[in-house]
Every structure is written in C-alpha cells, then in structure tokens.
N, C-alpha and C positions, 0 to 999 in steps of 0.2 A: 692667582689673579685677585686683585682687589676690585670690588664692584660697587656701583652706585645705581640705585633704582629711583627714578623720578617719574612724575607724570610727563608724558610726551607732549610738552607744551613749550612754545618759544620762550615763555617767561623763565624756564629752567635752563636755558642755554648757558648763562654765566656760571651756574653751579656745575654744569657738566664740564665746561672748559677749565674752571678752577680745579676740579677733581683731577682731570687729565694732567694739568700743569703741575699740580702738587706731586703726582707720581713721577712725571718726567724730571722735575726739579730734584727729587730725591735720588734719581739715577744720574744726575749731572748731564742731562741731555743738552747738547749745544743749542743756543737760542735760535739759530736759523732752522734747525730741524724741528724744534718745538713749534715754531711759527707755521711750518708746513703741515705738521700733524694737527695743529689747531684748526687750520683751514679745512682739512679733510673731516675732522670731527664735527665742526660746525655744519658743513654741508650735509653730512649724513644725519645728524640729529635734527636739523631743520626739516629735512625731507620726512623723517619719521613723524615729527610733530605736525607737519602740514597734511600728510597723506595717509598714514598707517591706519588711523581709527576714524577718519571722517565719516559721518558727522559726530560720532561718539568720542569719548576720551579713553585713554589707556596709558599704561606705563611703558617705559623703556629702561632696560638695564644696560649699563655701559661698564664693561670690565676691561682692565688693563694689566698687563704683565710687562715688566721692563727688565731686559738683560742686555745682550748684544744687539737686540732689536726691541722695539716697542710693538706689542701686539694688543690691539684694541678691538673689542668685540661688542657689537650692538645686538640686543635681542628685543623683539617686540612680538606681541600676539595679535597684531593687526592683520589686515588683508594680506594674503600671500603676494609677495612682490619681489622679483629678482631684478635689481637694477642692472645687473651685468648682462641680462638677456636682450637688452635693447641695443641696436647698432649705435656706434659712435657717430656724433654729428659730422656732416660733411663740411669741413671748415674751408674747403675750396669754393663752395657755393657762395654767391653774394648773400649778404645778411638777410635781405628781404625774401630770399627764396628758401631759407633754411627752415626745417621743422622747429617748432617751439619745444624747448626742454632738451635735456640730455647733456648739457654742458657741464653741470655740476659733477655727475659721476665720471664724466670724461676727465675732468681735472683731478678728481680724487685718484683715478687710476694712474694719471701722470705723476702725481705727487708721491704716492705710496709705492712701496716695492711690490706689494701684493694686495689684492682685494678678492675675497672669496665670499660666496653666498651659499647658504644651505637653508632648506625648509626642514626643520626638525619638529615633528609633531605639529603643534599649532603655532610654532614660532618661526619668525624670520630671524636668521642669524647671519650677520654680515661681519666679516673679520678683516681688519686692515693690519698690515705690518710695515714697519719702516726700520731698516738697519740704522743703528745709531753711530756706527763707526764705518761710514762708507769708504770704499777704496779711493785713494787719491790719484 
C-alpha cells in the first residue's frame, strides 16, 4: 500500500484527492469509478478533518492499494468513532423530520463495495473497497 500522511485539515483535501487519483490513474481505473471513489474519499477525509481532533489538530494517514479492487484505508488517532455504528437515515421521513447528519456515510456505503471500521490501539481505521472491474 502507498500511503500519504497529512494534517487532518480541509486545506489538505486536494492533496489527498490528487494522491488517490494518481494511484487510480496508474491502475487505469475507469473515470466513472474514480469519480465515485473520489466522492467517498472526500466525505471520509472531511469528516476526519472536522471531527476527529476537535478542538485540537492531528494527522490522518490515507493508504491505497489498487489491483482488481481499490482498497483505501484512513487512519487517525482522534476520538474513537465508528461511523458504521449509527443507524442509516430514514429517507422515507419528510426532510424536516429527519435527524441531522448520517447522509455522508450512508452514501459512502452505497458507493463503495465494502466499508469496515476497527479501533486498533489508539487509532480509528476505516477501510473502503471498490471493485474496479464490476460485473456487467
């Protein structure tokens, strides 16, 4: 896996996306799949930047391995947080009656083939995967 460690700050989002796209480009990932992966990566990184270390600062490490699937892993030493532990939003409820939040991880789970979370020592580890040659 190739890895990039940056301060978990919105200002570093472009660097993270560029890093992911360089790896996906080297693997000749189709543009439509790259766009889906970019959306998921943006959502996860922005959440880490906004919430993991508040009010302090800290780093995030983004790792990627690309073969028949892209596997992207996010690690931070921020507050323990499992985004998969929260219920999916009730999209059948009228907008004004819905709980705030939860749509981002809901969309990440829809976009990616798998999303897994572990707390390893003092680290949040979130792993996303997307098959690059989906069945037709």
